[in-house]
N, C-alpha and C positions, 0 to 999 in steps of 0.2 A: 651567404650573400647572393643577391640576385642582380643581374645586369641585363640590359636590353639595348639593342642597336637596330636602327632601321636604315636600310639602304634604298635609294630610289634609282630605278633603271629606266632607260629608253632604248629599245632595240629596234634596228631597222627591219622592216617587213619587205617581203617580195612585192614588187610593184603591182602584181595582179590580184592582191588580196582585197576583196570587197566584202564588206558586211552587208547588212540589208540595203542601206542607201549610201554608204560612205566608203571611199577607198582608205584603207588603213595604212598610213605611211610608217608609223612607229607603234610599237607595243610598249605601253608604260605600266609600271607596277612597282611593287616594293618587296624586299626581302626582310623579314623580321628574324632577328637572331637573339635567342634567349640563353643566358648562362645561369646555372645554379649548381652549387656543390660540385664544381669541377666538370659538370656535364653541359652539353650544348644541344639546342634544338632550333631548327629553322623552318620557316614556312613562307610561301609566296602569297601575296595579296595583289591581285591583278583584275580589277573590274573591267568587264568587256564592254566597250562602247556599243550602244544600241541594244544590248542584251541585259546588262546589269542595271539595277535600279539606282546605283550610286556611281559617281564619277571618281576618278583618281584623287581629286582634291577632297571630296567628301571622305574618302577612305583615309587619307592622310590625317585629317583632323581627328577622326575616330580612333585611329591606331594609337596616337599619343595618349589619349584619354584612357584607353583600355590598358595599355602597357603601364601607365602610372598606377592604375589599380592593381595590376599584377605585382608590381614591385612592392606595393604596400600590403600584399596578401589579402586584398579585398575580394569579396564574392563578385563574380562577373555573370551577368545574365546574357548568355551567348545568343539566345533567340531574339534579343532586343537589338542586336548589332546588324550592320550591313552584312549580307551573306559572304562577300569576299573577305571581309575583315574577320568574321567569325571563323571561316574555314582556315585562313592562313595562320592565325594565331593558335587555334586548337591543333593544327598540324605541327606547329613548332612545339607545343606542349606534349603532343603524342611522341614526338622524337625525343624530347628532353626526358620523358618518363620511361623510355624504352619500349613503348607500345608499337611503334612503327617498325616493320621488318627491315632489316638491312638490305635484303634482296627485293627486287621488283619484278613484276610481270611485264616483260618488254615485248611479248609476242602480240603486238597490237595489230588489229585488223587494218590492212593498208587502205589508204584513201585513194580512190581511183580518179585521176584527172589527167588530161592530156590526150595523146593520140591513142584511140581505141585499139589499133592493131598492135602497137607496142605493149599496151597494157595486157592484152590477151596472152602474149608470149610470157610476160613477166608473171602473171597470175598462174599460168599453166606450169611454170617452173617452181612455184612456191612449194616448200617442203611441208609435210604434215597436213593438218586440216586447212582447207582453203576457204577462208572467210574474208571477204573484202567489203568495203563501204563505197557507195556512190551517192553523191548529192544529186537529187532530182528537184524539179520545181523551178529551176533557173531558166530553162528553155521551154519549148513547146512540150506539152505532156505526151503527145504522140511520139516525138523524137526520143524522149526519155524512155518510153515503153520499148521502142525499137532497140535502143542501146542496151537496156537491161536484158531483153530477150536474146540479143546477139551474144552477150557475155555468157549467159546460162546455156545457150546452145553450143557455143564453142568449147566450153570447159565443163564436161559432165559432172565433175565432182566439186564444182564451185558453189558456194553459198554466198548470198549477198545480204548486207544490211543497207537499207536505203533511208534517206532522210529528205523529207519534202518541206520541213519548216513551215507547215500550215499554209503553203503557197497555193494549193489547188481548191477550186470550187468542186462540188460533187461531180459536176459534168466533166471537168478536166481530169479528175481522178479516175473516172470511168474510162475516159479516152486512153489514159495511161494503161490501165488494166487490160483493155481490149487488145493491146499490142504485145502483151506478155502471154505466151502460150499457157493454157491451163495446166499442162504437164510440167511446166517449170515453176509454177507459183509456190509450190511447197519448199522450194530452195531459196525463196526470199525469207530469210530468218525473221525479219520484221521490216516494216516501213514506218519510220517515225513520222507521226503527225501529218498524215496525207492532206487533211482538210482543215478548214479554218475553225471548226468547233469539234470538241470531243465526240459529240453525238453524230456528226457527219462522218467522222473517221471510223467510228464503230459500225455505222451502217455500211461504209465502204468495205470493211473487213468481212461483214456478214455476206454481202452480195458477191464478193470476188474470191473469197477464200484466202486472201493475202493477209497474213498476220500483221498487226500494227504494234507500235510501242509508244509510250508516252515520253515526251521530253519537255517541251514548254508547259504541258498540262501539269507536270509535277510541281511547277512553281506558281500555279494559279492560287489565289488567296483561299478559295474554298476547296482545294484539292484534298481528297481522301482516297487512298488506293483501295480498290476493290476488284474482285474477279469479274471479268467481262468477256463474253464470247468474242474471240478474235484478238484479244489483247494478250501478248506473249511476253512483254518485257517492259522495264522502265530504264531509260537512259538517264544517268545521274551525272550532272556537271557540278561537282562540288563547289566551285567558285561562285556559281549562281544559286546554289541550294543553301549553303550555310555550314554550320559547325560539323566537325567529324562525328559527333554524337548524332546529329540529325541525319547525316549520310548513313551511319550505321543502322539507325532505326528504319530508314527507307529500304535499305538492302534486306534487313530482316523481314519487313512486311512483305516485300516482293517474294522472297524465298518461301515464306509461310503460305503464300497463295499459289505456289507452284510456278511463279514467273521468274524469268531471268532478270538480273540487275547488271547493268553495264556502266562501269566508270568511264567517263568521257571528258575530253579536254574542252576548255574555253579559250583556246589559243594562249595557254601559259608558255613561259619560256622553257628552255631545256631543263632548267633547275626545277620548275614546277612540274614538268612532265615526268621527271625522274621520281618526284615525290608521289605523283598520282599513280605511277607504276607500282610503287611500294604499297600505296593504299589499296590498289587492286589486288595485289598479292595477299594482303591481309584480309580484306572483306569479301572479295569475289575471286578466289584462286582458280576456280574452274572455268572462268569466262574470259575471253579475249577482251581487253579494254579498248576503247576508241581513242588512241593517243597519237595517231600518225599525222601530226601537224607541224613538226619541227621544220620541215622543208619549206613552210610558208614564211619562215624568218630569213633575215639576212645575216644573223649572228646568233650564237648560243650564249648562255649565261652560266658561269661558274662550274656547272657540272655538265659534261657533254652527254648527248643522247647517243646510244650505241650506233656505230657505223655511220655517224653523221660527220661530214668533213667541214661544216661551216666554221668560221673563226669563233674563238671562244673569248668572251669578255669576262674578266674577273670582277668579283665584288669590290676588290680594292680600287677598281677603276670607276666605281659608281659613287654617287653622292651620298654621304652620310647625313640623313635629315634629322636624326634624333638619337641621342645616346645618354642613358641615365642608369644609375645603380641605386640600391637602397642602403648603401653604406654611408 
């Protein structure tokens, strides 16, 4: 017998969370729970406003259709679905089928925000390999360059991942680079999408020696991964990319080309972050994932994130929007 249940959640966000143009007050999404032959698999479906092509309501309608097909054991074309729906349901199936490891890679690269002096002390005290992430492109490029340079100068064994979200013109990107000492640039593991087009970003890497990574470019319609001078990694946000199989294929392509592949969050709940940590342990065990986003929430969902003290909301407190079986 097969059984499927869909829960809808709405979690409060920290008041300072702003996406491209909108302050995000709540994070809305769904947990899909599948049962078959005494086994259970769950997955999170959480379209990210301003980044996902689908809304939560779009996803809700598609979830019911897909789960009806699954209950009837019909063939499902995962590539034809909204990315968040394809990812969440294939994650539930991966757990149901015993493919998803029980343990996760929770050694996420910390996201640096707040007072720089406090952050320097925190990062200096990090055990093991020191890799952290800084969002750039939200302020003046010169300021970003000075901050990055300060961190790298203050902590000699620190490596940084930077993310510009295609915010810079080539001129602003050069202004940023001018304030980062050439001696420190090799400790920038990568800078995600510095410019507004891939061609401009690749030219930036060539001119500055600062390695770049694709993030948004991965989701462009005509994207095909290939080796490029200065391109060192792909950052994969599964909620925005699609099915587990599609994520697996992208990771395999990156590794075959000698690039790193980083599993990264799209502001999933603590439940979703735990599953992404398990996915990272499965597909990219030697790479720190980018999952340090739980502190942007006002509450956790069902499964707590390690060392997080935010209140925990149970699935039993969430609305059940769909429940069917094939019996």
